[in-house]
C-alpha positions as CSV (number, residue, x, y, z in Angstrom):
1,X,37.3,4.5,-15.0
2,X,36.5,0.8,-15.6
3,X,35.3,-1.2,-12.7
4,X,33.5,-4.4,-12.2
5,X,29.9,-3.4,-11.5
6,X,27.9,-6.5,-10.6
7,X,25.8,-4.7,-8.0
8,X,24.9,-1.8,-10.4
9,X,24.2,-4.1,-13.3
10,X,22.1,-6.4,-11.2
11,X,20.0,-3.5,-9.8
12,X,19.7,-1.7,-13.1
13,X,19.0,-4.8,-15.1
14,X,16.4,-6.0,-12.6
15,X,14.6,-2.7,-12.2
16,X,14.6,-1.8,-15.9
17,X,13.3,-5.2,-17.0
18,X,10.8,-5.2,-14.1
19,X,9.5,-1.8,-15.2
20,X,9.1,-2.9,-18.9
21,X,7.5,-6.3,-18.2
22,X,5.4,-4.9,-15.3
23,X,4.0,-2.2,-17.6
24,X,3.2,-4.9,-20.2
25,X,1.4,-7.0,-17.5
26,X,-0.5,-4.0,-16.3
27,X,-1.6,-3.2,-19.9
28,X,-3.2,-6.7,-20.0
29,X,-4.9,-6.1,-16.7
30,X,-2.6,-8.5,-14.9
31,X,-0.8,-7.8,-11.6
32,X,2.6,-6.1,-12.3
33,X,4.0,-8.7,-9.9
34,X,3.8,-11.1,-12.9
35,X,6.1,-8.8,-14.8
36,X,8.6,-8.6,-12.0
37,X,8.8,-12.4,-11.7
38,X,9.2,-12.7,-15.4
39,X,12.0,-10.1,-15.3
40,X,13.8,-12.3,-12.8
41,X,13.3,-15.3,-15.2
42,X,14.8,-13.3,-18.1
43,X,18.0,-12.3,-16.1
44,X,18.2,-15.7,-14.3
45,X,20.6,-18.5,-15.1
46,X,17.9,-20.7,-16.7
47,X,17.4,-18.4,-19.8
48,X,19.9,-17.3,-22.4
49,X,21.4,-13.8,-22.5
50,X,22.4,-11.6,-19.6
51,X,22.6,-13.2,-16.2
52,X,22.5,-11.2,-13.1
53,X,24.9,-11.8,-10.2
54,X,23.8,-14.9,-8.4
55,X,25.6,-14.0,-5.2
56,X,24.2,-10.4,-4.9
57,X,20.6,-11.3,-5.7
58,X,19.9,-13.1,-2.4
59,X,21.2,-10.1,-0.4
60,X,19.1,-7.7,-2.4
61,X,16.2,-10.1,-1.8
62,X,16.8,-9.9,1.9
63,X,16.5,-6.1,1.8
64,X,13.3,-6.6,0.0
65,X,12.0,-9.0,2.7
66,X,12.9,-6.5,5.4
67,X,11.0,-3.7,3.7
68,X,8.1,-6.0,2.8
69,X,7.7,-7.2,6.4
70,X,8.1,-3.6,7.6
71,X,5.2,-2.7,5.3
72,X,3.1,-5.6,6.6
73,X,3.7,-4.5,10.2
74,X,3.0,-0.8,9.3
75,X,-0.4,-1.8,8.0
76,X,-1.2,-4.3,10.8
77,X,-4.3,-3.2,12.6
78,X,-5.4,-5.0,15.8
79,X,-8.7,-3.0,15.5
80,X,-9.4,-4.3,12.0
81,X,-8.6,-7.9,13.1
82,X,-10.7,-7.7,16.2
83,X,-13.7,-6.5,14.1
84,X,-13.8,-9.8,12.2
85,X,-12.0,-12.0,14.7
86,X,-14.9,-14.5,15.1
87,X,-14.5,-15.7,11.5
88,X,-11.0,-14.5,10.5
89,X,-9.0,-16.2,13.2
90,X,-10.6,-19.7,13.2
91,X,-11.2,-19.5,9.5
92,X,-7.6,-18.7,8.6
93,X,-6.2,-21.3,11.0
94,X,-8.5,-24.1,9.6
95,X,-7.8,-23.1,6.0
96,X,-4.0,-23.1,6.6
97,X,-4.4,-26.6,8.2
98,X,-6.4,-27.9,5.3
99,X,-4.1,-26.5,2.7
100,X,-1.0,-27.8,4.6
101,X,-2.6,-31.3,4.9
102,X,-3.3,-31.3,1.1
103,X,0.3,-30.3,0.4
104,X,1.6,-33.1,2.7
105,X,-0.7,-35.6,0.9
106,X,0.7,-34.5,-2.5
107,X,4.3,-34.6,-1.1
108,X,3.6,-38.1,0.1
109,X,2.8,-39.0,-3.5
110,X,6.2,-37.4,-4.4
111,X,7.9,-39.7,-1.9
112,X,9.0,-36.8,0.2
113,X,9.5,-36.9,4.0
114,X,6.8,-35.4,6.3
115,X,9.0,-32.4,7.1
116,X,9.4,-31.6,3.4
117,X,5.6,-32.0,2.9
118,X,5.0,-29.7,5.9
119,X,7.1,-26.9,4.5
120,X,5.6,-27.4,1.0
121,X,2.1,-27.4,2.3
122,X,2.6,-24.3,4.5
123,X,4.1,-22.4,1.5
124,X,0.9,-23.1,-0.4
125,X,-1.5,-22.1,2.4
126,X,-0.9,-18.3,2.5
127,X,-2.1,-15.8,0.0
128,X,-0.2,-12.8,-1.4
129,X,-0.9,-9.5,0.4
130,X,0.0,-7.5,-2.7
131,X,-2.3,-9.4,-5.1
132,X,-5.2,-9.6,-2.7
133,X,-5.2,-5.9,-1.8
134,X,-4.8,-4.9,-5.4
135,X,-7.8,-7.0,-6.5
136,X,-10.0,-5.6,-3.6
137,X,-9.0,-2.0,-4.3
138,X,-9.9,-2.3,-8.0
139,X,-13.4,-3.3,-7.0
140,X,-13.8,-0.9,-4.0
141,X,-14.2,-3.9,-1.7
142,X,-11.6,-3.1,0.9
143,X,-14.2,-1.4,3.2
144,X,-17.0,-3.9,2.4
145,X,-18.0,-6.6,4.8
146,X,-16.4,-9.3,2.7
147,X,-13.3,-7.1,2.1
148,X,-12.8,-6.6,5.9
149,X,-13.1,-10.4,6.4
150,X,-10.5,-11.0,3.6
151,X,-8.1,-8.5,5.1
152,X,-8.5,-9.9,8.6
153,X,-8.1,-13.4,7.3
154,X,-4.9,-12.3,5.5
155,X,-3.5,-10.7,8.7
156,X,-4.0,-14.0,10.6
157,X,-2.2,-15.8,7.7
158,X,0.7,-13.3,7.8
159,X,1.1,-13.7,11.6
160,X,1.1,-17.5,11.2
161,X,3.8,-17.2,8.6
162,X,5.9,-14.8,10.7
163,X,5.7,-17.4,13.6
164,X,6.6,-20.2,11.1
165,X,9.7,-18.2,9.8
166,X,10.8,-17.8,13.5
167,X,10.4,-21.5,14.4
168,X,11.5,-23.2,11.2
169,X,15.3,-22.8,11.8
170,X,14.9,-24.1,15.3
171,X,13.0,-27.1,14.0
172,X,15.2,-27.8,11.0
173,X,16.8,-30.8,12.5
174,X,13.5,-32.4,13.5
175,X,12.1,-31.7,10.0
176,X,15.0,-33.4,8.2
177,X,17.2,-30.4,7.5
178,X,20.9,-30.5,8.4
179,X,24.1,-28.6,7.5
180,X,25.9,-31.9,7.0
181,X,23.9,-34.5,4.9
182,X,25.6,-37.3,6.8
183,X,25.0,-35.8,10.3
184,X,22.7,-37.6,12.7
185,X,19.3,-36.0,13.3
186,X,19.1,-34.3,16.7
187,X,17.0,-35.8,19.5
188,X,13.6,-34.5,20.4
189,X,15.0,-33.0,23.6
190,X,17.7,-31.1,21.7
191,X,15.1,-29.8,19.3
192,X,12.7,-28.8,22.1
193,X,15.6,-26.9,23.9
194,X,16.4,-25.1,20.6
195,X,12.7,-24.2,20.1
196,X,12.4,-22.9,23.7
197,X,15.7,-21.0,23.3
198,X,14.4,-19.4,20.1
199,X,11.0,-18.5,21.7
200,X,12.9,-17.0,24.7
201,X,15.0,-14.8,22.4
202,X,11.8,-13.7,20.5
203,X,10.1,-13.0,23.8
204,X,13.0,-10.9,24.9
205,X,13.0,-9.0,21.7
206,X,9.2,-8.4,21.9
207,X,9.6,-7.1,25.5
208,X,12.3,-4.7,24.4
209,X,10.2,-3.4,21.5
210,X,7.1,-3.0,23.6
211,X,8.8,-1.4,26.5
212,X,11.5,0.7,24.9
213,X,10.8,0.7,21.1
214,X,7.1,1.6,21.6
215,X,8.2,4.8,23.4
216,X,11.5,5.7,21.7
217,X,10.5,5.2,18.0
218,X,7.4,7.6,18.1
219,X,9.4,10.0,20.3
220,X,12.3,10.1,17.8
221,X,10.0,10.6,14.8
222,X,8.1,13.4,16.6
223,X,11.5,15.2,17.1
224,X,12.3,14.7,13.4
225,X,8.9,16.1,12.4
226,X,9.6,19.3,14.5
227,X,12.7,19.9,12.3
228,X,10.5,20.3,9.3
229,X,12.8,18.2,7.1
230,X,10.9,15.7,5.0
231,X,14.2,14.2,3.9
232,X,15.2,13.5,7.5
233,X,11.8,12.0,8.3
234,X,12.0,9.6,5.4
235,X,15.5,8.7,6.4
236,X,14.4,8.1,10.0
237,X,11.6,5.7,8.9
238,X,14.1,3.8,6.7
239,X,16.7,3.7,9.6
240,X,14.0,2.4,11.9
241,X,13.1,-0.5,9.6
242,X,16.6,-1.5,8.7
243,X,18.1,-0.7,12.1
244,X,15.6,-2.7,14.2
245,X,15.7,-5.6,11.7
246,X,19.5,-5.8,11.9
247,X,19.5,-5.3,15.7
248,X,17.0,-8.1,16.2
249,X,19.2,-10.4,14.2
250,X,22.5,-9.3,15.8
251,X,21.5,-9.0,19.4
252,X,18.6,-11.5,19.8
253,X,19.3,-14.0,16.9
254,X,15.8,-13.2,15.6
255,X,15.2,-13.1,11.8
256,X,15.4,-9.9,9.9
257,X,11.8,-10.4,8.9
258,X,10.4,-10.5,12.4
259,X,12.5,-7.5,13.5
260,X,11.2,-5.5,10.5
261,X,7.6,-6.6,11.2
262,X,7.8,-5.4,14.8
263,X,9.4,-2.2,13.7
264,X,6.4,-1.5,11.5
265,X,3.9,-2.6,14.1
266,X,5.4,-0.3,16.7
267,X,5.5,2.6,14.2
268,X,1.9,1.9,13.3
269,X,0.8,3.0,16.7
270,X,2.4,6.4,16.2
271,X,0.3,9.4,15.1
272,X,2.8,9.7,12.2
273,X,2.2,6.2,10.9
274,X,0.3,7.3,7.8
275,X,3.0,9.7,6.9
276,X,5.6,7.1,7.6
277,X,3.8,4.6,5.3
278,X,3.5,7.3,2.5
279,X,7.1,8.4,2.8
280,X,8.6,4.9,2.8
281,X,6.4,3.5,0.1
282,X,8.6,4.3,-2.9
283,X,11.7,2.7,-1.4
284,X,9.6,-0.3,-0.1
285,X,8.2,-0.8,-3.6
286,X,11.6,-0.5,-5.2
287,X,13.2,-3.2,-3.0
288,X,10.0,-5.3,-3.2
289,X,10.5,-5.3,-6.9
290,X,14.1,-6.5,-6.5
291,X,12.8,-9.2,-4.2
292,X,10.4,-10.5,-6.8
293,X,13.0,-10.3,-9.5
294,X,15.4,-12.4,-7.4
295,X,12.7,-14.9,-6.8
296,X,12.1,-15.1,-10.6
297,X,15.8,-15.8,-11.1
298,X,15.3,-19.1,-9.2
299,X,12.5,-20.3,-11.5
300,X,13.3,-22.7,-14.3
301,X,10.6,-22.5,-16.9
302,X,11.4,-26.1,-18.0
303,X,9.7,-27.3,-14.8
304,X,6.4,-26.8,-16.7
305,X,7.6,-29.3,-19.3
306,X,9.6,-31.7,-17.1
307,X,7.2,-31.9,-14.1
308,X,3.7,-31.0,-15.5
309,X,1.8,-33.3,-13.0
310,X,3.6,-31.8,-10.1
311,X,2.8,-28.3,-11.3
312,X,-0.8,-29.2,-11.8
313,X,-1.1,-30.8,-8.3
314,X,0.4,-27.7,-6.8
315,X,-2.0,-25.4,-8.8
316,X,-5.0,-27.4,-7.8
317,X,-4.2,-27.1,-4.1
318,X,-3.8,-23.3,-4.4
319,X,-6.8,-22.6,-6.7
320,X,-9.3,-25.4,-5.9
321,X,-8.3,-26.8,-2.5
322,X,-7.8,-23.5,-0.6
323,X,-10.8,-21.9,-2.3
324,X,-13.2,-24.7,-1.5
325,X,-11.9,-24.8,2.1
326,X,-12.4,-21.0,2.5
327,X,-15.9,-21.1,0.9
328,X,-17.0,-24.0,3.2
329,X,-15.7,-22.2,6.3
330,X,-17.3,-18.9,5.5
331,X,-20.6,-20.6,4.7
332,X,-20.4,-22.6,7.9
333,X,-20.2,-19.3,9.8
334,X,-23.5,-18.2,8.3
335,X,-22.3,-15.8,5.6
336,X,-23.9,-15.7,2.1
337,X,-22.5,-17.0,-1.1
338,X,-21.2,-13.6,-2.3
339,X,-19.0,-13.2,0.8
340,X,-17.9,-16.9,0.6
341,X,-16.9,-16.7,-3.0
342,X,-15.1,-13.3,-2.6
343,X,-13.0,-14.8,0.2
344,X,-12.4,-18.0,-1.8
345,X,-11.3,-16.1,-4.9
346,X,-9.2,-13.7,-2.9
347,X,-7.2,-16.6,-1.4
348,X,-6.8,-18.6,-4.6
349,X,-3.2,-17.5,-5.1
350,X,0.1,-17.4,-3.3
351,X,2.9,-14.8,-3.2
352,X,5.6,-13.2,-1.1
353,X,5.4,-15.3,2.1
354,X,5.4,-18.5,0.0
355,X,8.6,-17.4,-1.7
356,X,10.3,-16.5,1.6
357,X,9.3,-19.7,3.2
358,X,10.4,-21.8,0.2
359,X,13.7,-20.1,0.1
360,X,14.3,-20.6,3.8
361,X,13.2,-24.3,3.4
362,X,15.8,-24.8,0.7
363,X,18.5,-22.9,2.6
364,X,17.9,-25.1,5.7
365,X,17.9,-28.2,3.5
366,X,14.4,-29.2,4.4
367,X,12.6,-28.5,1.2
368,X,14.0,-30.0,-2.0
369,X,14.7,-27.7,-4.9
370,X,11.9,-29.4,-6.8
371,X,9.6,-28.2,-4.1
372,X,10.7,-24.6,-4.5
373,X,10.3,-24.9,-8.3
374,X,6.8,-26.2,-7.9
375,X,5.9,-23.4,-5.5
376,X,7.3,-20.7,-7.9
377,X,5.3,-22.3,-10.8
378,X,2.2,-22.5,-8.7
379,X,2.6,-18.8,-7.7
380,X,3.1,-17.6,-11.2
381,X,0.1,-19.5,-12.6
382,X,-2.2,-18.8,-9.7
383,X,-1.5,-15.0,-9.9
384,X,-2.2,-15.2,-13.7
385,X,-5.5,-17.0,-13.0
386,X,-6.6,-14.7,-10.2
387,X,-7.9,-11.8,-12.4
388,X,-9.9,-14.4,-14.4
389,X,-11.5,-15.8,-11.3
390,X,-12.4,-12.3,-10.1
391,X,-13.9,-11.5,-13.5
392,X,-16.1,-14.6,-13.2
393,X,-17.0,-13.5,-9.7
394,X,-18.0,-10.1,-11.0
395,X,-20.2,-11.6,-13.6
396,X,-21.8,-13.9,-11.0
397,X,-22.5,-11.0,-8.6
398,X,-23.9,-8.9,-11.5
399,X,-26.4,-11.7,-12.4
400,X,-27.3,-12.0,-8.7
401,X,-28.0,-8.3,-8.5
402,X,-30.2,-8.4,-11.7
403,X,-32.1,-11.4,-10.3
404,X,-32.7,-9.6,-7.0
405,X,-33.6,-6.2,-8.5
406,X,-34.9,-6.8,-12.1
407,X,-35.1,-3.8,-14.3
408,X,-38.7,-2.7,-15.1
409,X,-39.8,-3.6,-18.7
C-alpha cells in the first residue's frame, strides 16, 4: 500500500536526526538540545536535501509546547520559591526588566517599533529550564544555596513568561500587530477591554482548576492507581495534560500553554506527582525533541553571514548584559562572588520560552522574521557557549578553594 506519509516522515526524520546529532553533541559535552536544533536545520527549508512538512511541524511543535509546559507546572514548587523569595522574585523581575530594556535599545538601532523591541527584549530575558537544570545537575549544585536561588529565579522567569504568553495576543494591536497590515490600530480603550476580557477568562479558568481540577484530578489518578495498571496511569497523566490544555483553549480561550501549566501545577500537589512525572517523562521528552526540531527548521544559517552585527548584539545581551545584571543584583543582596557568578553563568543562555515567544510574536505580526532569526541564532550560540562559561566558573571556584584551604607542603 502506497500512501502519502508526511506525518510519519516528519516525525521519523526529526527524531532519527535528533538522536544522531544529539548523541554527537553529548559526546562533545554539549547539551543534546544543540543536536535537536541542528536536526531541525538539516530538515528545514534553508538547507539542501530532505525537507520536512512545513505545515505539520507547527502542530507537532504545539504538542511539544503543551508537554513542556505541563512538565514546568509539574515541577513548580511554591515551597522552593518561597525559600528564596527575597532574592529570586525581585532579582528575576529586575533582570528581566534590564534585559528587555537592552533588547529595546538594540531594536531601536534596528529601526524597529517599540512593540517589536519589547517582544524581542522579553524573548532574550528568560533562560532555558532544560539547559540550566542540566548544568546544575552535572555539578551537583541543584540542592546547593546558589542552585536553589537559580531554580527559584528560573521559576519566577517562567511565571513571567506564562503571563506574557497570555497577555500578548490581547495586546497585539497596541504593540503593532494586526491581521490586516492596512488595518487601523485599535484604540487604547479597545485594547484595555481586550486585556480585561483575557484576564477575566484566565481568572475563570484558574478558579475552575483550583476548585474542581484540584479535587478531581488527584481523585481520578488515585482511582487509576487502585487498578494496578501502569499503562492506564500513564495514559491518565497524558490525558490530563492534553485534555486540560485543549479544554482551556476551547472553553475559556486560554492558550494551550497556560492550560498545560496549570494541569501540571494541580497534579504537582497530588501524592502521585513524582510517579506522574516519571511516567510521563519519556513522552514529554519525545515531543520536546520535536518542538526543538521544529524550531530549528525556522533557522536560516545564512543569518550568521548576512546579519553578523545583529547576531553579535543579540548574543552580547544574552551572555554579557543578562549575566552582569544578575551578578550585580545577587551581590547587591549580600551574596558572595561564587553565588553571583553561578547565577550569572546559569542565566547566560536562552531556550524554549524564547522560541515560543518569538514564534507567537511572528504569528501575531508583532515581531519581524529578522527578530525571530536573531533570537534563534542567539539561542544556539549562547547554549554552545554555556558549557565553556561553566568550565571557566569551575576553574575559578577551584582556585578559590585552593586559596582558602592551601594544601600543606
